[in-house]
N, C-alpha and C positions, 0 to 999 in steps of 0.2 A: 696146419697143426703138426707139432713134432711129438715124438715120443721116444723113450729110450727102451731097447731090447737088451736083455741080459740073460745069458746062459750061465747059470751058477755052477759053483764048485771047482773052479780052475785056480790053481795056485798063482800067486803073485811073485814074480822074480825079476830082478833087474833094478833100475834106478828111477826114481820120481824126483824131479826138481820142483822146489816150492817157489811159487810166484810172489809178487809183491803184495803186501796186506790189503785186502779190500777195505777194512775199517780205517786204515790210515789213508789210502789213496783217495777215497770218496770225500775226505776232508781237505787233503792237500790241494787237489784240483780247484775247488772253490777259493781256498786260501791264496792261490797264486794271484787272484784279483786285486789283493791288497797292495800288490807291488806296481811300480811304474816300469814299464819296458817288457823285455821278453825273459821268461823264466823257463828253466829245462828241468824236467823231472824224469828220472830213470826208474825202471822196474815197475811201471804202472801195469797192473794185471789186465789181461784180456778178458774182461767180463762185461755183461750188458750194462750193468750200473755205470761203467766208465763211458759208454757211449750216451747213456741218457744225460750225464753230466756235460759231455761234449756238446749236446744239443742246446743246453742252457747257456753255455759259455758262448756259443756262436750267436744266440739270440741277443746276448749282451754286447754283440759287435766286436768280439775278440777272435783273433785267428788262432787256430790250433794246427799244428803240424805233428805228424806221427811217423815214427820209424821204428818198427817193432814194438818194443815195450818202453820206448823214450818218446816224450812228447815236449813240445815247446808251446807256450802260450804267450801271445802278444797282447797286452793290455793297452797298447797306446791309443787305440781307438774305442776303448770301452765306454758304453752307453748304459746308464742306468734306467732300465725300462721295466715294465711289469712282466713278471715270470708267470706265464699263463698256466692254466690248470692242466692242459694236455701234457706239458713237460714236468710240472711240479709232482704229479701224482705217480710218475714213473718209478720214483725211488724216495726213500725216507730221507736221505742225505741232501736233497734239494733245500732243506731247511738251513743248511750252512750258509746259503747266499744271504739269509737274514743278517747274521752277524757280520759278514764281510761288507755288504752294501751299506749297512747301517754305520759301520765304522767309516767307510769312505765317503759316503754321500749324505748321511744323516736322514736318509729316506729310503724305504723299501716297500714294493708291493709284490706280493706273492701269494699264489693259492696254497691250501693245505698241502703238506707233503704226503707222499704215498708210501709204498714198501710193502713188506710181508704183513699178513694178517696174524700176528703172533699174540695179539692182546690189546688192551686199552693203552694207547701210545700217546698221551697228551704231551704237548711241549710247553706245559705251564712252567717248568723250571727255566726254560730258555727265556720265556717272556718275563719272568721274574727278574731274571738277571738284566735283560734290556731295560726294564722299567727302573731298576736300581741305578742303572748308569744314565738315566735321564730320558728315555725314549717314551713317547706316548704311543699306545697300541690301540688300533681300531679294527673290529672285525666286522667284515661286511659279507654275509653269507658265508661262502667258502673262501674268503680272501682275507689276508692280514694287510694292514697299512701300518708301517712303523715310521714315526717322525721324531726328530729331536733337533732342538737349537743347537745344542752341543752335548757331547758325552763327557760326563765327569767321573773319574775313579771313585770307587767306594768298596765297602766290604759286603760280599755276598755270601750268605750261608745256604747252601744247598740242602734241601729236606732230604734228598737221596743223592748218592754219588753217580749221577747220571753222566754217561760218557758224552752223549750228544750235547747236553747243557754246558758241561765243563768246556768243551771244545768251542761252542758257539760263543760263550761268554769271553773266552780267551780272544776270539776274533774281534768281537766288539771292542774290546778294551785295549787292543793294540795301539789304536789311534786316539783313545780318550785322553783327556787331560787329567794329569796325576796318577795316583796309584790305585789299582784295583787288586783286591785280595779275594780269592774263591776259597771259601772254607768248606770241608766235607766234600772236596773235589774228587772225582773219579781218578783212579791210579793206574789204569790200564797202560801197558807199554806203548800202545799207538799214540797216546797223548804225549808221551816223551818225544816221539818221532815228530809230530806236529809241532811241538815247541822248538825243536832243533831247526825245522824248516823256517818258522816264523823269525827265530832269532838270526838265522843266516840272511833274512830279508830285511834285518834291521830293528826287529822288535827287541824288547827287554823283558823277558820272561824267566822266571825261576820257579823251581818247586815241582814241575811236572813229574808224575810218579809217586808223589806224596799226597796227603789230603789237604795241603794248603799251597795254592799257587799264587804267586805275586806278579803282576803285570805293570810295569812302569810305562805309560803312554808315551809314544813318540810322535813326531810331527808327520813323517812319511816313511815309506818303505820302498826298497829297491829290489829289482830282480835278482835271481840267483840260481844255482844248480843244485839238485838235491836227488837223493836216492831213497825210494820207498823201502822201508823194512820188510822183511819176509813175513808171509802170513802164518801166524801161529795156529789159527783155526784150520786152515787147509792142511798144515802139517799134522795136527791133531787128528783129523779125520782119516788121513792116509795111514797114520800110525795105528789107529784101531783097525783098520783094514789088514795091515800087516800082522796084527795079533791074531786075527782070525784065518788068514790065508797066505801070509807071508812065507817065502822060501829064501832067507837071507835077502829080504827086500830092503833096498836102501833108499832112504829118503834124505835128499840133500838140500842145502841152502836155507836152513832155518837155525834159529837159536834155541838149544834145548832149555835154557833158563826160562824162556817165555812159556814153556809148557810143563813146568814142574808140577802143577797140580794133577795134570793128567798122568804124568809119568809115575807120580807117588801112587796113585790109584791103580795103575797097571802093575806096579811092584806088589801091592796088596793082592792083586788077583793071580800073581804068579807068572806073569809075562816076563820073558827073558829078552834082553835087547842089549845092544852095545852101542855106546855114544862115542861120537868123535866130535871134533871142534864144531862142526856145522852140520853134522849128519847123524843118523841113527840107522842101525841095521837091525831088523826085527823079523822073527819067524813065527809061525803058527804055535800058539800054546795049546797043547793037547788037553789040558785039564785046568780050566779057568775056575778060580775060587769066587764065590758070590760076595758081594760087597754092598755096602749102602752109600748112597751118594746124594748130595744136596747141592744144587747150583748156587752159586754165591757171586757177588762182585769181586773183581780182581783184588787180591791174588788167589782167591778161591776157585773152585771148579767153574769153568766158564759155561754160561748158559748156552753159548753157541755150540759146545760140544756135548750137551746133555742128551740131544735126541740120537746122535750117532752112538754114544755110550749105552743107551737103552737097547740097542741092537746087540751089542757086545755082551750085555748082561743076559740076554736070552740064551747065550751059549755057555754061560757059568753053571757049575753043577751045584744047584741048591737055590735058595731064596734070596734075592736080591731087592733092594728098595731104591727107588729113583724119585727125587723130589725136585720139582721145578719151583723156585722162588722168585724169579724175575718177571717172566711173561707168562700170562695166564692162558694163552692160547697155544703154548708150545707142547700140546699133547695131541694134536690132530692126527700125527703119524701112528698112534697106538692102534686104532681099529684096523689099519692096513696090516700092521705086524700081526694083529690077532687073526685076520683073514689068512695070513700066510702060515698060521699055526702056532705062533708064539702064545705062551701061557702067561697072560698079563691081567692083573686086576687093577683097574683104575678108579681111584677115589679123589676126584677133584684133581689136583696137581701132583698127587702121589701115586706112584705106580709100584704094585708088588709084582716081581718078575720072577716066575719059576722056571728053572732050566735043569738040565739042558733040553732044548726042544729043537727038532728038526724043522726048519722052514721049507715051505713049498712055493714054488713060483706061481704067481697069478698076475691079474691086472690090478694095478693100484695107482694112486694119484699122489703127487707131491702136493702138500698143503703149504709149505713155506720153504725158504732156502735150506736151513739146516735139516728140517724134516725130510726134504727131498734127498739130501745126502745120506741120511739114515736109511732111506728106502733103497737107495743104490747099494748101500752096504748089505742090506738084507738080501737084496737080488743076487749079490755076488756069492752069498754063502748058501742060498736056497737050492733046492733040488728042482731042476727043470728050468722053464722059461719064465722070467719076470718081465712084465711090460709096465713102464712108469709113464704115466701121462702128466700133463701140466708141468713140463720140464722147464719152462721159462723161469721159474723160481730158482732152479738149480743153476742155471746158466748166468743168473745174476751175480753170483759170487764165487764160482769155482772156475778158475781158469783152464781151458782146454781139458775138462775132466775126461772126456771120452778118449781123447788120444793118450793122455797120460796113463790111463788104466789099460788101454789096448797094448800099449807099448811093454807093459810088464806082465802080459798074459792073460788079462781079463777078456772074456768073450762078450763084449758090449759095444752097441752101435747106436746111432741116432737115425731114425726114420721119419720122413715127411709123409703125412697121410692127408 
């Protein structure tokens, strides 16, 4: 078992480089199986979700070679086989193999996907899309079986703009006959990145980034080379660390336009920063103003930054309100913040946060990926020593987080116990 030890109160000075976007990379890796031949993808983040996807790719008899953050995937010997429970439960993104293998083989067998326990996460919208395209879906205990004589393009109206469902339906529709239109599609920038990859492989997709995506089915797709976009959530997490501890902390390798919702809220709180083309320079704000925030689908304030933001609000001078509207279990970190001294009243998914409060180091547990990042942020500003357990959640989605923080002055390390 591993734990993270943090000595709080040290300023962060230097440069942090942002890696490839987790939420894009975990879809691009399965998507590469739609192509014939060898595809090359650059800027793949060094996270454990990547390794879990590699295990599934190998199970499907594909070869993977890795050199730093660049991978090549050879699909020439791809075999469509059952994706077992041991592999599928390692991460939520295992469900992307549904859309990919359904498109390519018209048959998929896979166990239920895993991932963080941040709430009820059904894949009903994914299945709705597959059925609309012509698939028959059978559940057997914890396994899905998808079959189709052929897939035919159609119009699919999503009840909610789900990122995963939008991407998965795109995958299935790439090789379907005719035209598929996804209405009320998710608009996240990662979906644009994935559309660009698919189109480079020969797909014909338009409209990603809007609420209507059109896919003209093609007969086959070819290998290509591609680069993963930078991770706006990783960037946002470090930006908030800079607002609390930065001493001209420079965060490079991200697109400021992808973090406009966060930057707008930081403006409201009085945080000062300097933007460059692909970087931000930020220092500690001595007097943070309280604000009210509600997580929303893109381009609103991202749910993935809600938990780190709640830590920032504990240092605002006054009463702030934080409401989570996407995932019902994204409040598990609050009891640990309270244990550290935060003045937080929780009513369902709504938190009233009274600041400014001094946080004190103690033993705490990461409850999910973004909640774990929030607790690291809390430990960095806390007085004394903070020990974070269940850190596998954090390592799933933050590339080299310990090294990146150590390099800019944080007193943080991983211990094996």
